[in-house]
N, C-alpha and C positions, 0 to 999 in steps of 0.2 A: 504494500500500500504506500501511496505517496500522499503526504499530508501537508496542506498549506494553512498556516495560521496567520490571519490578518489582524493586526493590532494597532491601536492608537498610541501605544507606549512600547518601549523596550523592556525586556523582562528584568524586574528587580525583585527577586524572591526574598532578599534580605530587608526590603523596604516596605513591601505590601503583602497582605494575605492573598490578594488576587494573583500576584506574581508567583507566590509559593504554590498556589493551587495549579496554575498553568504549567509550572515546572513538573508537578506530579503527573499531569496528563501527558506531557511530553515524554517523561521517563517510562510511563506505561507503554506508549507507542513504540519506544525504542526497544523495550524488552521483547517486542514482537518482530523486531528488525524492520519496522516501518520507517520510511524515509521522511524526515520532518524538515520543513522549510518554514521560517518565521519571517514575515514581512511586516514592517512598521512604517507609519507616516511620521514618526517622532524624530526629533533631533537626537544626536548622540547623547548618551547619559554616562557620566563617569561611574555611576553606581550599578549600571546594568551588568548582568552576567555575561561572560564571554561565551556566546552561543557556539562559535566554531569549536571552542574547547570542550563542549559537551556533545559534539557531533551533529549540531543543527546548522543548516545552511541559512545565513543571514541575508535578507534582502531589504533594500530601502525602496519605498514606493511613495507616490504622491497621490493626493486626492485630485479628481478631475483631470487626470493625465492619461492620454491615449496610450502612453508607453506601457501602462498596466495591462492593456488588452493583449499585446504581444507577449508580455511576460507570462501571463496565466495560460495562454494557448500553448506556448512552448513548454511550460512546466507540466501541463495537463494533470493536475492533481486528482486523486480519487476522492478526497474529502477536503472540504474547506471549512475552517473554524473561524467564526467572527468572535472577537474577544468581548464585544458588547453590542447593544442594539445600534448604536451610532455607526459602528463599523459596517454593519449589515446595510444600513441606509446608504452609506457612501459607496460600497463596492458590490452590494448584492445584485444589482442589475447587470453589472459586467460579468460577474461569476455565472449568473444564469444564462447569459447570452453566449459566452465563449467556452464554458465548460458545463453544458447543461446536464450532463450525467454525473457530475460530482455531487456527492452527498453534502448538503449544506447544513452546518451545525452552528447554533448560536449558544455561546457560553455567557449567561447573564451575569455571573459572578455574584451579584445580588440584584434584587428587583429595585431598580432605580426609582420607579414611581412610588414605591412603598417608603423608601428612604426619604425622598423629598416631601412626601405627604406627612410623614411623622415629624419631620423637621419643621414644617410649616405649622402644624398643630402645636408643637412645643413652643415655637416662637410666639404664637398667638395665645399661649397659656390656656389651652383647652385640651380635652381628651380626644385622641385620634379616633376616627370612625371610618368605616368602609367608604363612605361617600367622598372622603378626602382624596381617594385614589383616582377619582374621575377627573383627569387632567390631560393637558396636551402631552405631557411626558408619558402617561399611561397609554394614550392613543398610539403614539409612535412606537413605544416599547412592545406593546401587544401586537401591533401590526408586524413588527420585525419577527416576533415569535411565530406568527401565523405564516409568514413567508418562508420560514426556515423548515427544513425537513425534520429536525429534532432540536430541542432546546434543553441544555443542561441546567438543572436547578440544584443549587447547593443547599437549599433549605426546604425541608418537607412542609414547613408552614407556608412558604411562598408558593409551593406547588399547589397546595390546597386553595390558597387565595386566588390564584389564576383560574382554577376550575370553578370556584364558588362565585367569585365576583365578575370575572370576565368570560366565563363559560368556555375556556380553552379546553379542547379535547385532550384527555390524558394521554392519548396516543402520540401527541406531539411533544410530550415532556419526558425527561428522564432524570431521576434523582441521583445526583452524584456529589456527595459531600467531600470534605477533605479526605485524602487517602494516605494513611501513614502506616509504618510498621509499628504496631501496637506494643511489640516486645522491646523495641529499642528505647533505651533510657538515655536522655540527653544530660542528665545530672545525677550523680549518686550521693550528693551532699545530704546530710541528715538535718534534722531540726536544729540541733546545737551548732552545726557547721555554718548555718545561714544567718544572715542579718539584714535588716532594713526592709521596707516596703518598696515595691517597684511599680511604675506605670510605664507603658510603652505603646506607641502607635504613630503611624504616619500622620503628620500634621496637615497634609494636603486634604485629609479626610475630615470633614466638618464634625462628625460625632466624636472623634478623638480630641480635637481642639476643645470642644465644649466640655468633655469629661475632665480635662486637666483644669479648665477654669473652675469647674464645679468642685473639684478636689481642693483647689487653692482657696476658694471663697467660703465654702460651706463645710466640707468634710474634714480636711486636714487640721483646722484649728480645734475641732472636737477630739480628734485622735491625740494631738499634742497635749491637750488638757489632761488626758489620762496617762499619756506616755511622754513626759517632757523631753526625753532624750531621743525620741524616735526620729528616723530619717526616711523621707520618701525620695527615691531617685527617679527622675522623670526622663525617659528616653523617647526618641522618635525622630524619624527622618523629616527633613524640611521644616524645622521649627521656625515659627514666625518671630518677629521682633517682640510681639506681645508675650509670647511664651518665654523667650529669653529673659525678658524683664521680670518674669515671675520668680526667677532664681533668688532664693533667700536662705542661705546656709544657716543663718541665725535661728530660723524657725524650723530647720530641718527639711525645707522644701528645696531640693537641689535639682536644677535642670541640667541634664547631661548632654542632650542633643542626640545625634545619630549613634546607634549602637553598632559597633563593628561586628559583634556576634550576639544576636538576640538571645540565643539559647544560653550563652554564658551569663549574661546579666540577669535573665529570669531565673536561671539555675542557682545563682548565688543568693538570690533574695528569699526571704521567708514567706512573704505573702505578696501577691499581685493584686493591684487595685484597678478596677475598670468600671466606673460608675457611668455607663453610657445611657444617655437620656433619649436618644433617637438613633435610628439606623436600620439596617436590614442585613440579610445574609447571615453568614457565620463569622465568628470573630477569631481571626488567626492567633491573636495574642493569648486567648483562652485555651486554644488547642495547644499552643507552644508551652503554656504553663503546665498543662497535664503531662506533656511529654517530658518536662523537666521535673515533674513531681512537686510543683509549686502550687499550693492551694490559692484560691482567689476569692475575692468578694466582688460581685458584679451586680448588675441590675436585671430586671425581667427581660428587657430587650437584649442585654448582653448574653444571657443564657438561652435565649429563644432558639429552639430547634437543635440545640447542642447536646441534649442529654436524654431525650425521650422521656421514659418514666423512671430513669435511673436517678439515684440521689446525686446531688450536685457536689463537686469537689471544692466545697467551701460554703459560702453563703450567698443568697440572692436577696437584695434589699433595695427598695426604691425611695426610702426616706433617709435624709442625711444623718439624722441622729441614730437611727437603727443601723445604718451602714457603718458609721464610725464605731459603734458598739461592737458589731460583729467583727470588724477588722481587728480591733484590739483583742477581742476574745480569741480569734483564730491565731493571732500572732503570739499570744502568751500561753496558750493551752496546748501542750505537746500531744496529749492524747487526742484531742479534737483535730489538731493539725494532721496527725498521722492517719486518722480515719478519712479526712478530706482528701489526702494524698492517694489513699487506696481507692476512693471513689473515682478519682481521675483516671486511674489505670483501668477500672471497670468500664468507664465511658469510652476510653480509647478502643478497647477490645470489642465493645458492643455496638459502637456507632461509627467509628472512623477507621477501623482496620482495613487496609487495602484489599485483603483477601475477601472481604464481604462485598466489594463493589467492582473490582477491576474486571473479573471474568464476565459478570453480568453486563457491564458497560460495553465491552468489546463485542459480545454476542448480539447485543441490541443494535449496534452500528452495522454489523455484518448482515443481520436479518433485514434491516430497513434498506440497505444498499442492494441486497439481492432482489427485493420486491419494490424497487423505488417507484416505478410507474404506478403500481397499485396504491402505494402509500400516498403518493401525491394526488392521485385522482380522488382519494377519499377526503382530501382537505380542500374542499371547494372554496371556502373563504380565503384560504391562503393563495390559491391559484388566481382568484379575482383580484386580491390585493397586489399580488406580484405583477399581474397584467397592467393595472393602472399605475402602479408605482414605477414600473419600468418605463412607461411612456413619459411620466412627469419628471422623474429623477434623471432618466437618460438624456432628455433634451435640455434640461437645466444644466446638466454636467457638460454637454456638448457646447452650450452657449458660453459657459465659463471657459472652456478650452479655447474657443475661438477668440474670446475677449483677451485671454492671456497671450495668445499668439500675436495679437495686434497691438498689445501694450508696449 
């Protein structure tokens, strides 16, 4: 099989959970000796992984560029993966036109319309409701899902939402959470070996930025009141000036910036704090904490879709006072901490072990590809959207191409 991944960013698995997940998918394909090509419209990033070093062919592409047509025809991939709905909007018509028999896969990473709707409800200080989802973002995102042959969903909650609210056929969706080796331990440090609280997350991601602000203003003062010598080490790629100015060693709130090795800093800490107040998808930091044996305190949104019916590896709290109380309790009580750590191991094995998902995923792709004509014919709404979108997007793109040539 020849796989082409189309992306708006270069792969940064050490900076984002989305990058880490895409790398998991790439490695699964490589285990099958499938040929992987990764094409991006982004500028070079000093933090991106060396794709050629892991056996992936790196391609630079442009939006609204006729050169892409020749590239994809010459490459002739068997499968094309869009890394988000926007990428499908930009390149979907070209893929459908020039490699019509290629399986078209959309990886949502998380449901953007849900993330933005929750953020808007939070900013307006009200409870999120399903009606908040009915937005232009949702229209575009669901249209991209319907135009694709299969969409990968990282969250079972979001799969249910698509079917319940937007009436998306389950046959167009596939549940594929993070895939890890559940037996691999990223840190062997014990309770007594560890110290400090830790927070980590890419600051380009609005929920992470808000969580650190929330820690600084509401939660950390309550923790320090009970633990006057406690320290919180705040890590994250792309910290803003606002984040850097939060640094206050005198209060134990220490902004460290980008972590060279996320597993090392999480594995050295005793408790991870992630009070996320809006967002979607799965939280890579919480998965990493389980892999490091580091218990955490998070919110309902943070833990959403991450543990099924299994006990959480720490505490879930949405009130600042309760959150601080649970954080102190987890930090100081070794018995409680050890139980939480064990719960994390159980979640890894029961929810995220690669063996639970990899074979099923590959078999689903092969089955759809084998019966691609029948699969597409049963998705009339998708065919209709593809027809009209190809007309509008194609000619808009051609107009931009012509404009760029004359400029």
